[in-house]
Every structure is written in structure tokens, then in C-alpha cells.
C-alpha positions in Angstrom: 12.9 -3.3 -7.0 10.8 -5.8 -5.7 8.5 -4.3 -3.0 7.8 -6.6 0.4 4.1 -6.6 0.0 2.9 -10.1 -0.4 -0.8 -11.3 -0.9 -2.4 -14.6 0.5 -4.8 -16.5 -1.7 -4.9 -19.5 0.7 -5.1 -20.0 4.4 -6.3 -17.8 7.2 -5.2 -14.6 5.8 -6.9 -15.7 2.6 -10.3 -14.7 4.0 -9.3 -10.9 4.3 -10.1 -8.9 0.7 -6.5 -8.7 -1.3 -6.9 -4.8 -1.3 -7.0 -4.8 2.7 -4.0 -7.2 2.6 -2.1 -4.7 0.5 -3.2 -1.7 2.5 -2.5 -3.1 5.9 0.9 -4.0 4.8 1.6 -0.6 3.4 0.3 1.0 6.4 2.8 -1.5 8.7 5.6 -0.4 6.2 4.7 3.1 7.2 4.3 2.6 11.0 7.6 0.7 11.2 9.7 3.1 9.5 10.4 0.9 6.3 8.3 3.7 4.4 9.1 7.3 5.5 7.5 10.7 5.1 8.5 11.9 1.3 9.0 8.0 0.3 7.3 7.2 -2.9 5.0 4.2 -3.1 5.5 1.5 -6.5 3.7 2.8 -9.4 0.1 0.9 -9.2 0.5 -0.8 -12.3 3.7 -2.0 -11.3 2.8 -3.3 -7.7 -0.6 -4.8 -9.5 1.8 -6.8 -11.9 4.0 -8.1 -9.5 1.4 -9.3 -7.0 -0.8 -10.7 -9.8 -3.9 -8.7 -8.8 -5.8 -6.1 -10.6 -4.7 -2.6 -10.8 -8.2 -1.7 -9.4 -7.3 -3.7 -6.4 -4.0 -1.6 -5.7 -5.7 1.4 -6.3 -8.4 0.4 -3.5 -5.8 -0.1 -1.0 -4.0 3.2 -1.8 -7.3 5.0 -1.9 -7.6 3.5 1.8 -4.4 4.9 2.7 -4.9 8.6 1.3 -8.4 8.7 3.1 -6.7 7.8 6.3 -3.9 10.7 5.7 -1.0 8.2 5.1 -0.6 8.8 1.6 -1.0 11.8 -0.9 -1.3 11.2 -4.6 -0.3 13.7 -7.3 -0.6 13.2 -10.9 2.2 13.0 -12.6 4.5 12.7 -9.2 2.8 9.5 -7.8 1.9 8.5 -4.4 4.4 9.4 -1.4 4.1 8.8 2.5 2.8 12.3 3.8 2.4 11.5 7.6 3.3 8.7 10.2 0.8 8.0 12.7 1.9 8.4 16.2 1.6 5.8 18.6 -0.4 5.9 21.8 
């Protein structure tokens, strides 16, 4: 199954760092309900390969989401959505 995350290497969005592009899109998917509490994110290696970016780039995006409390990482279990921010 392919993710809906895309990176932009040309145009106006290309100025945004790749890890931010990935993190922003995953955050948006969580907020729109495409990714719900308990859903597992794709493995970082698989997502990096699909997007043709380094694994470190994907790890940085996921680390940002974890620091915001949106996802929880567990060794051997993967990364899962743990909360959904409430709108204003």
C-alpha cells in the first residue's frame, strides 16, 4: 500500500525542508481523520524508499510528530497515532 505523502523538489514548496514537508502532510492526515488514533504509520525505511529520501529525513519528521504528542514510537511495534489535536 502506497502512502499519500509526497515531497516537492521543485517550485515554491521545494523551499520547505523535506522532513517538514513529510511531517506536515502526516500531521494534516491525522487532523483530517485519514490517520486515526491507533493507526500505524508506514515503516520509516519503507516510507524513505517510496519517497526517495534518506531514512534520517523520515525519522526527523516522525520525531517532530512525536514531540508534538501526535504519535508514539515503540520498538518492535512501530509508530502509531496516539492523539488527534482538537480544533479551535
